[in-house]
N, C-alpha and C positions, 0 to 999 in steps of 0.2 A: 316234665313235671313229675316229681316223685309222689306216688299214690299215698304213701303214708304221711306225707307232709301237707299235701294240698290236692284239691280236685278241681278240674276245669269243667265248667258246665256251659253248654251251648243252649241258648234260648232262641227258638225260631218262631216265625209268624207273629212276632210282637210288633205293635205299632209304637216305635220308639218315640216319635214326636208326641203322641197323645198319652202315653203311659206315664205313670208316676216315675220319678228318677229311680234308678236301680238301688242306690243307697237307701232311699225312703221306702221302697217296696220291700227290701230285705229287712230293714228295721221293723216294719209293720208286721212281719211274720215272726218276729222275735229273734232274728239273726243279728247279733251285735257286730258293728263294723270292724272290731278287732279280729273277727273271724273271716273277713273278706279281704281279698287281695285286689289285683287289677280288674277293672271292668272295661272291656273293649267293645265299642260299637262298630261292628263289621260293616253293616249297611242299615238302611231304614227299617229292616225287619229282623235282623240277627244281632244278638249280643252274646259275647262270651265273657265269663267272669270266673275268678279263682276264689275258692272257699276252703276253709279248714274241713278235713274229712268228717268231723263230728257233726257238721251242720248240712252235709250234702243231702241226706234223706229229707230233711225238713224243707230245703229249697226245692227239691224235685216235687214234693207233694203239695206245697202251699203257694209257691211264688206265682204260678200261672193265674191264680185267682186275683192277684194284685195288679196284673198287667192288662193292658188293652190290646186286643187283637183277636182274630178268628183262628181257632185251632192253635193257640199258643202251646208249644211243646218244649220241654226241657229234657236234656239228655247229658250224660257224662261223656266228655270227650276222651277218646282212647289215648292211652299214655304215649303212643308213638306219634300222635299228631302234634303239630306246633300251635302255639297261641296265634290266632290270626292277626293280621295288621288291621289297624283301624284307629278311630278316635278314642282316646282314653276319657272316661267319665270321671269327673271330680268326685271325691269321696266326701260329700258334704250333705248333711241332713237339712231339710227345710226347718225354718225357725219354729214353725208350729209343732212339728214332730219332736224337735229338741225340747220344747217346753213340756209337751205331754210326757216324754220320757223322764224329765227332771221331776215332774209332779209324782210320777209313779215311784221314783226312788224315795222321795220325801214321804209319801203315803206308806210305803213299805217299812220305812225307818221308825215310825211311831210305835211306841209301846203303850198299851192301854192297861191301866191299873184298875182293879175292881174294888 
């Protein structure tokens, strides 16, 4: 993976079954899905995902608060490592989150005249 185009982040010690889906968790910290690439579930405690470099710091700082697990840790995967094999997670938001985001867009679009 080219560092200037994308960053691979490994999330360890996450309870994948109990956590919010990764697309929902990323959206809830303000990372738009167009800045997210593949999300690969390595095993029940480890997930790797690809993001645009400009949202890497945001993911590393905030994502662990949205996930379930003891000692959830996020780290950038070295550029010489390969993306692990595993189950791909569908890039779909929950309907509730989609509605909330749609409302935010509408609220932001209103112009108030005095």
